N, C-alpha and C positions, 0 to 999 in steps of 0.2 A: 136115110132109113129111120123114120120115126117109129115110135111104139103107140099104136092106136089103143091098145088095151090099157096101157099105163095112163095115157091122157084120159081115158074114159073113167078109170077108176079115181083119178085125182079129181075129176069133176064131180064124181059121185060123193066124194069125201067132203066137198064143200070147202076144202083148204085152198089157200092161194099159195104160190111158190114161196113167198115171204114167210107164211105160217109154217110150211113145211121145213124151211130152213131153220127157222126158230127152234122148232121141236128137235130137229136134228143136231142142232149145235149145242142144245142143253145137255144132251147125253154124249156128245162128241162123235157120234157115228155118222153124221152128214155134215160136214164142214167145208163148205164151198160158197161161191158168190151165186147171186141170183142168175147172172149171165151164164155161169158155168152149169148150173142146174138146167137151165133152159136148153143149152147146147146138148146136154146129155140127154134129156127127155126127147128132143127132137133128132136124136140119133147121129148128131155131129161130133160127139165126144163119147167116150165109153164110160160106163159105170163100173166101179170095181164091185166085187161080190158083196163086200161089207156094205157098201152104199146101196145096192139093190136090196139087201135084205132089210136095212134101215128104212129106206123108203116104203117097202111093202108094210113094215110095221107101222110107220107113221100115218100112212093113209088108211090103214085098217082094212086091208083087202084079204079075202081068203084065196084069191087066185094063186095058183103055184107060180113060181118065178118064171118057168118056162112060158107060160101063157101071158104073164104080166109083161115080159120083155120080148114078146113075139113081134118081129118087125112087120112093116107093111108088105114086104116082099114074101114073107112066109105065110101070110094069111090067106 
């Protein structure tokens, strides 16, 4: 269950997964490996609420969390 809106917003941001993690680790809100981040973005592992909010801030999207994390099956 991937998150197509999240993937689209990450692409729009122009940030790589590494850059997202660098920014998240700076303020301590998104501290995981690139493999874990990829698993979460692809719906194979779950984001915590804090991680979800941090990712939303890092990529700079105005989408509400409910839209950003809408799964493919909900679309």
